[in-house]
MILO-750322 format. One record per residue: y, x, z of N, C-alpha, C, O, CB in turn; residue number from 1; residue in three letters. Coordinates in nm, 3 decimals. Glycine has a CB too. Layout:
<atoms>
ATOM_Y_X_Z_Y_X_Z_Y_X_Z_Y_X_Z_Y_X_Z_NUM_ALA .
...
</atoms>
This chain:
<atoms>
ATOM_-1.421_-6.381_-0.359_-1.520_-6.331_-0.270_-1.478_-6.185_-0.233_-1.455_-6.101_-0.320_-1.663_-6.338_-0.335_1_MET .
ATOM_-1.469_-6.160_-0.106_-1.425_-6.030_-0.058_-1.546_-5.933_-0.054_-1.660_-5.971_-0.026_-1.359_-6.043_0.083_2_ALA .
ATOM_-1.515_-5.810_-0.083_-1.619_-5.710_-0.085_-1.613_-5.634_0.047_-1.504_-5.591_0.086_-1.602_-5.614_-0.206_3_CYS .
ATOM_-1.722_-5.616_0.117_-1.726_-5.552_0.246_-1.802_-5.416_0.235_-1.914_-5.409_0.184_-1.793_-5.646_0.350_4_TYR .
ATOM_-1.737_-5.313_0.283_-1.801_-5.183_0.294_-1.810_-5.142_0.440_-1.719_-5.166_0.519_-1.726_-5.079_0.213_5_PHE .
ATOM_-1.923_-5.077_0.475_-1.939_-5.030_0.614_-1.831_-4.925_0.642_-1.783_-4.860_0.550_-2.085_-4.970_0.638_6_PRO .
ATOM_-1.794_-4.908_0.768_-1.685_-4.813_0.806_-1.712_-4.668_0.764_-1.616_-4.596_0.738_-1.665_-4.817_0.957_7_PRO .
ATOM_-1.831_-4.623_0.755_-1.866_-4.485_0.720_-1.844_-4.459_0.569_-1.840_-4.343_0.527_-2.014_-4.457_0.760_8_TRP .
ATOM_-1.831_-4.564_0.488_-1.817_-4.550_0.347_-1.669_-4.531_0.305_-1.641_-4.467_0.203_-1.878_-4.673_0.279_9_VAL .
ATOM_-1.575_-4.586_0.384_-1.434_-4.583_0.349_-1.376_-4.440_0.332_-1.307_-4.414_0.234_-1.356_-4.656_0.456_10_ARG .
ATOM_-1.404_-4.346_0.426_-1.349_-4.211_0.405_-1.427_-4.125_0.305_-1.388_-4.011_0.278_-1.344_-4.139_0.537_11_PRO .
ATOM_-1.535_-4.177_0.250_-1.620_-4.101_0.161_-1.548_-4.052_0.037_-1.565_-3.935_0.004_-1.737_-4.184_0.123_12_LEU .
ATOM_-1.469_-4.132_-0.036_-1.398_-4.082_-0.155_-1.301_-3.964_-0.123_-1.288_-3.869_-0.200_-1.321_-4.198_-0.219_13_PRO .
ATOM_-1.235_-3.976_-0.009_-1.139_-3.867_0.029_-1.222_-3.740_0.058_-1.186_-3.631_0.014_-1.049_-3.908_0.159_14_ALA .
ATOM_-1.328_-3.755_0.128_-1.410_-3.641_0.163_-1.472_-3.574_0.038_-1.480_-3.451_0.030_-1.520_-3.684_0.260_15_LEU .
ATOM_-1.513_-3.653_-0.055_-1.565_-3.603_-0.181_-1.455_-3.528_-0.261_-1.482_-3.426_-0.324_-1.621_-3.720_-0.264_16_LEU .
ATOM_-1.338_-3.580_-0.257_-1.223_-3.517_-0.328_-1.193_-3.381_-0.267_-1.168_-3.285_-0.339_-1.097_-3.608_-0.322_17_ALA .
ATOM_-1.194_-3.373_-0.136_-1.166_-3.245_-0.066_-1.274_-3.143_-0.095_-1.244_-3.026_-0.121_-1.155_-3.266_0.086_18_VAL .
ATOM_-1.399_-3.185_-0.092_-1.513_-3.095_-0.122_-1.506_-3.045_-0.268_-1.528_-2.927_-0.297_-1.649_-3.169_-0.096_19_VAL .
ATOM_-1.474_-3.140_-0.359_-1.459_-3.101_-0.498_-1.346_-3.002_-0.520_-1.360_-2.907_-0.597_-1.437_-3.223_-0.583_20_GLY .
ATOM_-1.234_-3.021_-0.453_-1.120_-2.930_-0.461_-1.157_-2.793_-0.410_-1.122_-2.692_-0.472_-1.003_-2.983_-0.383_21_LEU .
ATOM_-1.227_-2.788_-0.301_-1.268_-2.656_-0.243_-1.367_-2.583_-0.331_-1.358_-2.461_-0.347_-1.330_-2.674_-0.104_22_LEU .
ATOM_-1.462_-2.656_-0.389_-1.555_-2.597_-0.480_-1.485_-2.546_-0.606_-1.516_-2.438_-0.654_-1.661_-2.696_-0.516_23_LEU .
ATOM_-1.390_-2.625_-0.658_-1.317_-2.580_-0.775_-1.231_-2.454_-0.749_-1.222_-2.367_-0.835_-1.228_-2.693_-0.824_24_GLY .
ATOM_-1.169_-2.445_-0.632_-1.092_-2.327_-0.600_-1.179_-2.205_-0.582_-1.143_-2.095_-0.624_-1.011_-2.350_-0.477_25_LEU .
ATOM_-1.293_-2.224_-0.520_-1.381_-2.105_-0.500_-1.438_-2.061_-0.630_-1.458_-1.941_-0.649_-1.494_-2.135_-0.402_26_SER .
ATOM_-1.466_-2.150_-0.719_-1.523_-2.117_-0.851_-1.424_-2.042_-0.940_-1.466_-1.964_-1.026_-1.569_-2.243_-0.922_27_ALA .
ATOM_-1.297_-2.063_-0.923_-1.198_-1.996_-1.008_-1.155_-1.860_-0.950_-1.071_-1.791_-1.008_-1.075_-2.085_-1.027_28_CYS .
ATOM_-1.211_-1.823_-0.840_-1.173_-1.691_-0.780_-1.053_-1.695_-0.690_-1.000_-1.589_-0.655_-1.146_-1.591_-0.888_29_GLY .
ATOM_-1.007_-1.811_-0.651_-0.891_-1.824_-0.561_-0.924_-1.756_-0.427_-1.031_-1.774_-0.369_-0.853_-1.976_-0.539_30_PHE .
ATOM_-0.825_-1.675_-0.381_-0.838_-1.618_-0.248_-0.705_-1.642_-0.177_-0.600_-1.653_-0.241_-0.874_-1.464_-0.255_31_LYS .
ATOM_-0.710_-1.650_-0.044_-0.590_-1.671_0.033_-0.497_-1.553_0.018_-0.541_-1.440_0.002_-0.623_-1.694_0.179_32_LEU .
ATOM_-0.366_-1.581_0.025_-0.269_-1.473_0.017_-0.291_-1.384_0.136_-0.321_-1.432_0.245_-0.123_-1.525_0.013_33_ARG .
ATOM_-0.276_-1.255_0.117_-0.293_-1.164_0.224_-0.431_-1.099_0.216_-0.455_-1.001_0.287_-0.273_-1.235_0.355_34_GLY .
ATOM_-0.521_-1.148_0.133_-0.652_-1.088_0.114_-0.632_-0.956_0.047_-0.576_-0.951_-0.063_-0.745_-1.178_0.033_35_GLU .
ATOM_-0.675_-0.849_0.107_-0.653_-0.717_0.050_-0.791_-0.661_0.012_-0.884_-0.660_0.092_-0.576_-0.622_0.150_36_VAL .
ATOM_-0.798_-0.617_-0.112_-0.922_-0.559_-0.161_-0.903_-0.412_-0.195_-0.830_-0.377_-0.288_-0.973_-0.635_-0.284_37_GLU .
ATOM_-0.968_-0.330_-0.120_-0.974_-0.183_-0.147_-1.117_-0.150_-0.161_-1.199_-0.192_-0.079_-0.907_-0.096_-0.033_38_ILE .
ATOM_-1.151_-0.073_-0.266_-1.290_-0.036_-0.281_-1.349_0.026_-0.153_-1.282_0.105_-0.086_-1.305_0.061_-0.397_39_PRO .
ATOM_-1.474_-0.010_-0.119_-1.532_0.038_0.008_-1.539_0.189_0.021_-1.532_0.242_0.132_-1.668_-0.016_0.023_40_PRO .
ATOM_-1.552_0.262_-0.093_-1.556_0.406_-0.087_-1.426_0.466_-0.049_-1.422_0.586_-0.021_-1.599_0.460_-0.214_41_ASP .
ATOM_-1.316_0.392_-0.046_-1.184_0.441_-0.011_-1.141_0.389_0.127_-1.024_0.401_0.162_-1.084_0.399_-0.118_42_LEU .
ATOM_-1.229_0.335_0.202_-1.198_0.277_0.331_-1.249_0.374_0.436_-1.362_0.420_0.421_-1.262_0.135_0.348_43_ASN .
ATOM_-1.175_0.410_0.541_-1.047_0.360_0.586_-0.929_0.430_0.511_-0.943_0.532_0.445_-1.035_0.380_0.739_44_PRO .
ATOM_-0.813_0.366_0.528_-0.690_0.420_0.465_-0.593_0.458_0.577_-0.602_0.410_0.690_-0.624_0.316_0.365_45_ILE .
ATOM_-0.501_0.543_0.540_-0.396_0.583_0.633_-0.262_0.559_0.563_-0.242_0.602_0.450_-0.411_0.733_0.678_46_TYR .
ATOM_-0.170_0.491_0.631_-0.040_0.462_0.577_0.058_0.563_0.638_0.085_0.559_0.759_0.003_0.314_0.606_47_ILE .
ATOM_0.111_0.652_0.555_0.204_0.753_0.603_0.346_0.719_0.561_0.373_0.701_0.443_0.166_0.891_0.549_48_GLN .
ATOM_0.433_0.710_0.657_0.573_0.689_0.629_0.656_0.785_0.707_0.636_0.800_0.827_0.613_0.548_0.658_49_GLY .
ATOM_0.749_0.850_0.643_0.834_0.947_0.712_0.924_0.871_0.808_0.993_0.777_0.769_0.919_1.033_0.612_50_SER .
ATOM_0.922_0.913_0.933_1.007_0.854_1.034_0.970_0.712_1.071_1.055_0.638_1.121_1.147_0.857_0.987_51_GLY .
ATOM_0.843_0.668_1.050_0.800_0.535_1.081_0.876_0.427_1.007_0.942_0.342_1.067_0.813_0.513_1.225_52_GLY .
ATOM_0.864_0.432_0.879_0.936_0.336_0.795_0.893_0.190_0.822_0.779_0.163_0.860_0.915_0.371_0.648_53_THR .
ATOM_0.986_0.100_0.801_0.959_-0.039_0.828_0.855_-0.097_0.729_0.775_-0.184_0.764_1.089_-0.119_0.822_54_GLN .
ATOM_0.859_-0.047_0.608_0.760_-0.096_0.507_0.622_-0.047_0.545_0.526_-0.122_0.529_0.796_-0.047_0.362_55_VAL .
ATOM_0.606_0.076_0.594_0.475_0.126_0.639_0.424_0.039_0.753_0.306_0.005_0.757_0.484_0.276_0.686_56_ALA .
ATOM_0.511_0.002_0.845_0.471_-0.081_0.954_0.429_-0.221_0.905_0.332_-0.278_0.954_0.582_-0.090_1.054_57_ASP .
ATOM_0.505_-0.274_0.809_0.471_-0.408_0.753_0.333_-0.403_0.683_0.255_-0.498_0.691_0.583_-0.456_0.651_58_ALA .
ATOM_0.304_-0.291_0.614_0.173_-0.281_0.546_0.062_-0.277_0.647_-0.040_-0.344_0.630_0.167_-0.156_0.456_59_ILE .
ATOM_0.079_-0.197_0.756_-0.020_-0.195_0.865_-0.044_-0.330_0.921_-0.158_-0.367_0.949_0.024_-0.103_0.974_60_ARG .
ATOM_0.065_-0.408_0.940_0.053_-0.544_0.994_-0.034_-0.632_0.899_-0.119_-0.708_0.944_0.197_-0.608_1.015_61_ASP .
ATOM_-0.009_-0.618_0.767_-0.082_-0.699_0.670_-0.227_-0.660_0.666_-0.309_-0.746_0.632_-0.022_-0.684_0.532_62_ARG .
ATOM_-0.265_-0.540_0.698_-0.403_-0.496_0.693_-0.484_-0.539_0.816_-0.607_-0.538_0.813_-0.408_-0.347_0.680_63_LEU .
ATOM_-0.415_-0.576_0.925_-0.484_-0.625_1.042_-0.556_-0.751_1.008_-0.502_-0.840_0.943_-0.389_-0.648_1.158_64_ARG .
ATOM_-0.685_-0.760_1.055_-0.761_-0.881_1.029_-0.823_-0.885_0.892_-0.879_-0.989_0.856_-0.674_-0.998_1.046_65_GLY .
ATOM_-0.816_-0.780_0.814_-0.882_-0.773_0.681_-1.000_-0.677_0.688_-1.027_-0.616_0.792_-0.781_-0.726_0.571_66_THR .
ATOM_-1.070_-0.665_0.579_-1.183_-0.574_0.576_-1.139_-0.425_0.565_-1.221_-0.334_0.580_-1.274_-0.611_0.459_67_GLN .
ATOM_-1.014_-0.405_0.540_-0.962_-0.273_0.522_-0.932_-0.213_0.662_-0.859_-0.272_0.742_-0.835_-0.275_0.432_68_VAL .
ATOM_-0.990_-0.096_0.687_-0.968_-0.032_0.813_-0.854_0.067_0.799_-0.842_0.136_0.698_-1.094_0.037_0.864_69_GLN .
ATOM_-0.770_0.072_0.902_-0.660_0.168_0.903_-0.698_0.284_0.991_-0.728_0.266_1.109_-0.527_0.102_0.952_70_VAL .
ATOM_-0.698_0.405_0.933_-0.732_0.525_1.011_-0.620_0.563_1.104_-0.503_0.541_1.073_-0.764_0.642_0.920_71_ALA .
ATOM_-0.654_0.620_1.220_-0.547_0.659_1.316_-0.468_0.785_1.268_-0.355_0.807_1.309_-0.611_0.686_1.458_72_PRO .
ATOM_-0.531_0.864_1.181_-0.465_0.982_1.123_-0.511_1.010_0.984_-0.610_0.953_0.938_-0.489_1.103_1.208_73_ASN .
ATOM_-0.442_1.098_0.917_-0.471_1.126_0.776_-0.607_1.193_0.756_-0.672_1.173_0.652_-0.362_1.214_0.718_74_ALA .
ATOM_-0.650_1.271_0.852_-0.775_1.346_0.841_-0.895_1.255_0.833_-0.993_1.285_0.764_-0.790_1.439_0.959_75_LYS .
ATOM_-0.888_1.143_0.902_-1.002_1.047_0.906_-1.003_0.952_0.789_-1.100_0.877_0.771_-0.999_0.967_1.035_76_GLU .
ATOM_-0.900_0.951_0.709_-0.880_0.857_0.599_-0.947_0.901_0.469_-0.955_1.021_0.442_-0.733_0.837_0.575_77_ALA .
ATOM_-0.995_0.806_0.390_-1.046_0.835_0.257_-0.937_0.809_0.151_-0.951_0.850_0.035_-1.173_0.749_0.229_78_LYS .
ATOM_-0.828_0.740_0.192_-0.718_0.714_0.104_-0.591_0.723_0.184_-0.581_0.666_0.293_-0.731_0.578_0.036_79_LEU .
ATOM_-0.493_0.794_0.129_-0.367_0.815_0.197_-0.262_0.747_0.115_-0.238_0.787_0.000_-0.336_0.966_0.218_80_LEU .
ATOM_-0.196_0.644_0.169_-0.087_0.574_0.103_0.038_0.631_0.164_0.062_0.618_0.284_-0.097_0.416_0.119_81_VAL .
ATOM_0.120_0.696_0.079_0.243_0.758_0.130_0.365_0.682_0.090_0.388_0.661_-0.028_0.254_0.898_0.082_82_ARG .
ATOM_0.444_0.641_0.186_0.576_0.580_0.159_0.672_0.701_0.150_0.707_0.763_0.250_0.622_0.473_0.276_83_ILE .
ATOM_0.712_0.731_0.024_0.791_0.851_0.001_0.941_0.829_0.024_1.012_0.920_0.064_0.770_0.901_-0.141_84_LEU .
ATOM_0.986_0.707_0.001_1.129_0.679_0.025_1.145_0.532_0.057_1.066_0.447_0.015_1.218_0.718_-0.098_85_SER .
ATOM_1.249_0.505_0.134_1.281_0.366_0.166_1.430_0.364_0.193_1.477_0.427_0.288_1.198_0.312_0.291_86_GLU .
ATOM_1.506_0.294_0.109_1.652_0.285_0.122_1.699_0.146_0.107_1.653_0.071_0.021_1.721_0.373_0.021_87_ALA .
ATOM_1.794_0.111_0.193_1.858_-0.021_0.179_2.008_0.000_0.155_2.070_0.086_0.217_1.833_-0.110_0.307_88_ARG .
ATOM_2.063_-0.079_0.068_2.207_-0.072_0.039_2.254_-0.205_-0.014_2.174_-0.290_-0.052_2.238_0.039_-0.063_89_PHE .
ATOM_2.385_-0.223_-0.015_2.441_-0.347_-0.064_2.547_-0.318_-0.172_2.604_-0.209_-0.180_2.502_-0.428_0.053_90_SER .
ATOM_2.571_-0.419_-0.253_2.666_-0.408_-0.360_2.755_-0.538_-0.360_2.704_-0.649_-0.350_2.593_-0.388_-0.497_91_ARG .
ATOM_2.885_-0.518_-0.370_2.976_-0.634_-0.377_2.958_-0.699_-0.511_2.959_-0.632_-0.614_3.124_-0.594_-0.354_92_VAL .
ATOM_2.943_-0.834_-0.510_2.924_-0.907_-0.633_3.048_-0.987_-0.666_3.086_-0.999_-0.783_2.803_-0.998_-0.622_93_VAL .
ATOM_3.114_-1.045_-0.560_3.230_-1.132_-0.586_3.329_-1.116_-0.474_3.290_-1.102_-0.358_3.189_-1.280_-0.601_94_ALA .
ATOM_3.460_-1.118_-0.509_3.570_-1.116_-0.411_3.666_-1.233_-0.449_3.669_-1.281_-0.562_3.647_-0.972_-0.412_95_VAL .
ATOM_3.743_-1.275_-0.350_3.842_-1.376_-0.373_3.973_-1.306_-0.419_3.977_-1.184_-0.432_3.865_-1.462_-0.245_96_ASP .
ATOM_4.076_-1.384_-0.442_4.200_-1.323_-0.498_4.271_-1.238_-0.389_4.361_-1.162_-0.423_4.297_-1.434_-0.553_97_ARG .
ATOM_4.233_-1.250_-0.265_4.293_-1.165_-0.162_4.207_-1.040_-0.136_4.239_-0.958_-0.049_4.309_-1.246_-0.031_98_ASN .
ATOM_4.103_-1.026_-0.208_4.020_-0.907_-0.189_3.906_-0.921_-0.089_3.834_-0.823_-0.066_4.105_-0.798_-0.147_99_GLY .
ATOM_3.888_-1.036_-0.030_3.783_-1.059_0.062_3.654_-1.080_-0.008_3.646_-1.152_-0.107_3.814_-1.172_0.148_100_LYS .
ATOM_3.547_-1.013_0.046_3.415_-1.020_-0.018_3.355_-1.157_0.004_3.344_-1.205_0.117_3.322_-0.910_0.038_101_VAL .
ATOM_3.315_-1.221_-0.108_3.253_-1.353_-0.100_3.099_-1.348_-0.115_3.028_-1.437_-0.067_3.312_-1.442_-0.206_102_LEU .
ATOM_3.050_-1.241_-0.182_2.908_-1.237_-0.212_2.867_-1.091_-0.225_2.942_-1.009_-0.278_2.874_-1.318_-0.341_103_SER .
ATOM_2.743_-1.058_-0.175_2.683_-0.928_-0.188_2.547_-0.942_-0.255_2.489_-1.051_-0.261_2.670_-0.861_-0.051_104_TYR .
ATOM_2.497_-0.831_-0.305_2.357_-0.813_-0.340_2.299_-0.715_-0.238_2.353_-0.605_-0.219_2.338_-0.761_-0.490_105_GLU .
ATOM_2.192_-0.755_-0.173_2.125_-0.663_-0.079_2.002_-0.605_-0.150_1.920_-0.680_-0.205_2.085_-0.737_0.057_106_LEU .
ATOM_1.990_-0.473_-0.147_1.880_-0.401_-0.219_1.792_-0.332_-0.116_1.837_-0.288_-0.010_1.937_-0.294_-0.323_107_HIS .
ATOM_1.669_-0.326_-0.152_1.566_-0.243_-0.079_1.489_-0.168_-0.185_1.425_-0.230_-0.270_1.467_-0.332_0.012_108_LEU .
ATOM_1.493_-0.035_-0.182_1.418_0.044_-0.275_1.312_0.127_-0.205_1.342_0.201_-0.112_1.509_0.133_-0.354_109_ARG .
ATOM_1.191_0.113_-0.251_1.076_0.180_-0.188_1.004_0.261_-0.292_0.977_0.211_-0.401_0.981_0.079_-0.122_110_VAL .
ATOM_0.971_0.385_-0.259_0.889_0.473_-0.344_0.760_0.502_-0.270_0.762_0.526_-0.149_0.965_0.606_-0.382_111_GLY .
ATOM_0.647_0.502_-0.341_0.520_0.526_-0.276_0.415_0.581_-0.377_0.430_0.565_-0.498_0.470_0.396_-0.211_112_PHE .
ATOM_0.312_0.644_-0.324_0.198_0.684_-0.407_0.074_0.676_-0.320_0.082_0.636_-0.203_0.217_0.829_-0.466_113_ASP .
ATOM_-0.044_0.714_-0.377_-0.169_0.714_-0.303_-0.253_0.838_-0.345_-0.266_0.871_-0.463_-0.247_0.581_-0.329_114_ALA .
ATOM_-0.308_0.901_-0.246_-0.393_1.016_-0.267_-0.533_0.992_-0.206_-0.548_0.925_-0.104_-0.328_1.141_-0.206_115_LEU .
ATOM_-0.632_1.048_-0.271_-0.766_1.043_-0.211_-0.782_1.151_-0.105_-0.694_1.236_-0.090_-0.875_1.058_-0.318_116_GLY .
ATOM_-0.892_1.148_-0.032_-0.918_1.243_0.076_-0.922_1.388_0.017_-0.889_1.486_0.084_-1.054_1.207_0.151_117_ALA .
ATOM_-0.965_1.396_-0.109_-0.974_1.528_-0.175_-0.838_1.574_-0.229_-0.829_1.679_-0.291_-1.076_1.523_-0.290_118_ASP .
ATOM_-0.732_1.496_-0.206_-0.597_1.535_-0.255_-0.571_1.482_-0.396_-0.460_1.496_-0.445_-0.581_1.688_-0.253_119_GLY .
ATOM_-0.671_1.423_-0.463_-0.652_1.376_-0.598_-0.564_1.255_-0.601_-0.576_1.168_-0.515_-0.784_1.346_-0.662_120_LYS .
ATOM_-0.472_1.246_-0.698_-0.380_1.133_-0.708_-0.462_1.012_-0.751_-0.524_1.013_-0.858_-0.261_1.162_-0.811_121_VAL .
ATOM_-0.463_0.908_-0.670_-0.524_0.779_-0.701_-0.427_0.685_-0.769_-0.464_0.602_-0.852_-0.576_0.715_-0.575_122_ARG .
ATOM_-0.301_0.703_-0.730_-0.195_0.619_-0.791_-0.070_0.705_-0.788_-0.028_0.752_-0.683_-0.173_0.479_-0.712_123_MET .
ATOM_-0.009_0.725_-0.907_0.109_0.807_-0.915_0.229_0.733_-0.849_0.221_0.615_-0.816_0.139_0.843_-1.064_124_SER .
ATOM_0.335_0.805_-0.834_0.453_0.745_-0.772_0.501_0.617_-0.839_0.515_0.610_-0.961_0.563_0.843_-0.773_125_ARG .
ATOM_0.524_0.521_-0.759_0.575_0.388_-0.803_0.702_0.360_-0.724_0.713_0.399_-0.608_0.467_0.272_-0.782_126_GLN .
ATOM_0.795_0.294_-0.785_0.920_0.256_-0.720_0.933_0.106_-0.729_0.905_0.048_-0.834_1.044_0.328_-0.783_127_ASP .
ATOM_0.973_0.044_-0.623_1.001_-0.102_-0.616_1.142_-0.119_-0.575_1.182_-0.063_-0.473_0.906_-0.176_-0.517_128_ILE .
ATOM_1.223_-0.198_-0.651_1.360_-0.228_-0.618_1.372_-0.381_-0.604_1.362_-0.455_-0.703_1.458_-0.171_-0.726_129_ASP .
ATOM_1.393_-0.425_-0.484_1.403_-0.568_-0.453_1.549_-0.602_-0.430_1.622_-0.524_-0.369_1.316_-0.607_-0.329_130_LEU .
ATOM_1.592_-0.715_-0.476_1.735_-0.760_-0.467_1.737_-0.906_-0.421_1.660_-0.990_-0.469_1.812_-0.745_-0.607_131_VAL .
ATOM_1.828_-0.933_-0.326_1.855_-1.067_-0.283_2.008_-1.090_-0.279_2.085_-1.000_-0.245_1.790_-1.093_-0.143_132_ARG .
ATOM_2.048_-1.209_-0.313_2.194_-1.247_-0.301_2.225_-1.287_-0.158_2.141_-1.337_-0.084_2.230_-1.365_-0.399_133_GLY .
ATOM_2.353_-1.263_-0.124_2.394_-1.296_0.016_2.542_-1.340_0.010_2.631_-1.260_-0.018_2.374_-1.170_0.116_134_PHE .
ATOM_2.564_-1.468_0.038_2.701_-1.519_0.038_2.768_-1.492_0.173_2.705_-1.497_0.279_2.702_-1.671_0.006_135_ASN .
ATOM_2.901_-1.464_0.165_2.973_-1.420_0.284_3.103_-1.502_0.301_3.213_-1.449_0.279_3.005_-1.269_0.275_136_ASN .
ATOM_3.092_-1.632_0.340_3.212_-1.711_0.359_3.286_-1.669_0.487_3.234_-1.593_0.568_3.176_-1.861_0.365_137_PRO .
ATOM_3.412_-1.722_0.504_3.492_-1.684_0.624_3.434_-1.730_0.755_3.469_-1.676_0.860_3.630_-1.739_0.611_138_ASP .
ATOM_3.345_-1.830_0.753_3.302_-1.889_0.880_3.177_-1.816_0.932_3.105_-1.752_0.856_3.272_-2.040_0.862_139_THR .
ATOM_3.154_-1.827_1.059_3.036_-1.777_1.129_3.005_-1.629_1.098_2.900_-1.598_1.041_2.917_-1.863_1.093_140_GLU .
ATOM_3.092_-1.543_1.133_3.083_-1.399_1.104_2.959_-1.340_1.171_2.884_-1.267_1.107_3.212_-1.324_1.151_141_VAL .
ATOM_2.937_-1.372_1.298_2.820_-1.317_1.367_2.689_-1.365_1.313_2.591_-1.290_1.307_2.827_-1.350_1.509_142_LEU .
ATOM_2.687_-1.491_1.272_2.569_-1.548_1.212_2.538_-1.481_1.081_2.420_-1.461_1.050_2.587_-1.697_1.192_143_GLY .
ATOM_2.639_-1.445_1.001_2.619_-1.382_0.874_2.556_-1.242_0.889_2.473_-1.201_0.807_2.752_-1.373_0.801_144_LYS .
ATOM_2.596_-1.170_0.995_2.538_-1.037_1.022_2.389_-1.053_1.047_2.308_-0.979_0.992_2.608_-0.968_1.144_145_GLN .
ATOM_2.352_-1.150_1.131_2.212_-1.175_1.161_2.134_-1.221_1.032_2.020_-1.182_1.010_2.201_-1.282_1.273_146_LEU .
ATOM_2.201_-1.302_0.952_2.134_-1.349_0.830_2.108_-1.232_0.735_2.007_-1.231_0.664_2.219_-1.459_0.759_147_GLU .
ATOM_2.199_-1.133_0.731_2.180_-1.016_0.648_2.059_-0.939_0.693_1.983_-0.889_0.610_2.302_-0.927_0.651_148_GLY .
ATOM_2.037_-0.927_0.826_1.923_-0.857_0.882_1.796_-0.933_0.849_1.694_-0.872_0.818_1.937_-0.837_1.034_149_GLU .
ATOM_1.798_-1.063_0.856_1.681_-1.146_0.823_1.645_-1.133_0.677_1.526_-1.131_0.644_1.708_-1.293_0.857_150_LEU .
ATOM_1.742_-1.124_0.590_1.718_-1.102_0.450_1.653_-0.968_0.423_1.562_-0.956_0.340_1.845_-1.112_0.375_151_ILE .
ATOM_1.702_-0.864_0.495_1.638_-0.734_0.482_1.494_-0.737_0.531_1.407_-0.673_0.472_1.718_-0.629_0.557_152_TYR .
ATOM_1.467_-0.809_0.639_1.329_-0.819_0.689_1.239_-0.890_0.590_1.121_-0.857_0.576_1.327_-0.892_0.823_153_GLN .
ATOM_1.294_-0.987_0.523_1.222_-1.058_0.416_1.193_-0.961_0.300_1.084_-0.963_0.242_1.305_-1.182_0.366_154_ASP .
ATOM_1.289_-0.880_0.268_1.267_-0.780_0.163_1.159_-0.681_0.198_1.078_-0.642_0.114_1.394_-0.705_0.135_155_LEU .
ATOM_1.158_-0.638_0.327_1.055_-0.545_0.377_0.918_-0.609_0.362_0.825_-0.545_0.311_1.081_-0.506_0.527_156_ILE .
ATOM_0.902_-0.733_0.406_0.777_-0.802_0.393_0.732_-0.816_0.252_0.614_-0.799_0.222_0.784_-0.933_0.455_157_ASP .
ATOM_0.824_-0.848_0.164_0.795_-0.860_0.020_0.754_-0.726_-0.041_0.664_-0.720_-0.125_0.919_-0.915_-0.054_158_ASP .
ATOM_0.820_-0.617_0.003_0.787_-0.486_-0.046_0.643_-0.448_-0.002_0.569_-0.388_-0.081_0.890_-0.384_0.005_159_ALA .
ATOM_0.603_-0.481_0.122_0.475_-0.449_0.170_0.366_-0.522_0.086_0.262_-0.466_0.051_0.466_-0.485_0.317_160_ALA .
ATOM_0.396_-0.649_0.056_0.305_-0.725_-0.030_0.290_-0.663_-0.170_0.180_-0.656_-0.225_0.353_-0.869_-0.043_161_ASP .
ATOM_0.401_-0.619_-0.224_0.395_-0.566_-0.361_0.326_-0.431_-0.361_0.253_-0.400_-0.456_0.536_-0.553_-0.423_162_ARG .
ATOM_0.345_-0.349_-0.259_0.273_-0.225_-0.250_0.124_-0.250_-0.249_0.051_-0.186_-0.326_0.314_-0.148_-0.127_163_VAL .
ATOM_0.076_-0.341_-0.166_-0.065_-0.370_-0.161_-0.117_-0.429_-0.293_-0.229_-0.397_-0.334_-0.093_-0.465_-0.047_164_LEU .
ATOM_-0.042_-0.510_-0.359_-0.082_-0.570_-0.488_-0.098_-0.458_-0.592_-0.195_-0.455_-0.667_0.023_-0.677_-0.537_165_ILE .
ATOM_0.000_-0.367_-0.596_-0.008_-0.256_-0.694_-0.121_-0.161_-0.660_-0.189_-0.110_-0.749_0.124_-0.178_-0.699_166_ARG .
ATOM_-0.140_-0.138_-0.534_-0.249_-0.049_-0.491_-0.383_-0.107_-0.527_-0.470_-0.035_-0.576_-0.242_-0.023_-0.341_167_LEU .
ATOM_-0.404_-0.238_-0.505_-0.528_-0.306_-0.542_-0.552_-0.295_-0.693_-0.662_-0.263_-0.738_-0.524_-0.454_-0.498_168_ARG .
ATOM_-0.443_-0.323_-0.773_-0.458_-0.316_-0.917_-0.496_-0.178_-0.964_-0.584_-0.162_-1.049_-0.332_-0.359_-0.983_169_ALA .
ATOM_-0.430_-0.076_-0.908_-0.461_0.060_-0.951_-0.598_0.108_-0.913_-0.661_0.182_-0.989_-0.362_0.152_-0.896_170_ALA .
ATOM_-0.647_0.067_-0.794_-0.771_0.118_-0.744_-0.892_0.037_-0.797_-1.002_0.092_-0.803_-0.769_0.117_-0.594_171_LEU .
ATOM_-0.874_-0.088_-0.834_-0.992_-0.161_-0.886_-1.016_-0.137_-1.034_-1.126_-0.163_-1.082_-0.975_-0.309_-0.864_172_THR .
ATOM_-0.916_-0.087_-1.107_-0.941_-0.062_-1.250_-0.992_0.079_-1.276_-1.018_0.112_-1.392_-0.815_-0.086_-1.330_173_LYS .
ATOM_-1.007_0.161_-1.177_-1.053_0.297_-1.197_-1.198_0.309_-1.221_-1.249_0.420_-1.240_-1.018_0.379_-1.083_174_ARG .
</atoms>
């Protein structure tokens, strides 16, 4: 004997599973990546980078669409995040027997700190050093140059995320 269910009952188990998953995630404190938490008394913030650093620009991009407001200048801000240094460099990792470079390490080093509107240090200087490997075979020389730039852009995005994570950690435990 076959069991018959009305059409509206068939998707019910899947719907209940999705609702249960969403409730479970919200109960454990899960938040989407990119959610930035800065205490309201330190909002708005100003991101200061000497010479318009790429990491400062990436941080500003990450703050768009969040509850954190970005001040147009340092005077209007309650928190000043300063990008003190940003350097990229590479190091040869492997060469072949003819001396041709086969592999590099690409580095991005960023130094930053945070000050309150009163000039008080909210987070002392922190340094982040990010490293990615980069293979350099004989083929596709122009493509490898573009690939190196894409890796540096990925490092910049990663550095912006890490600055915001460290900033959140330092400011929420105060």
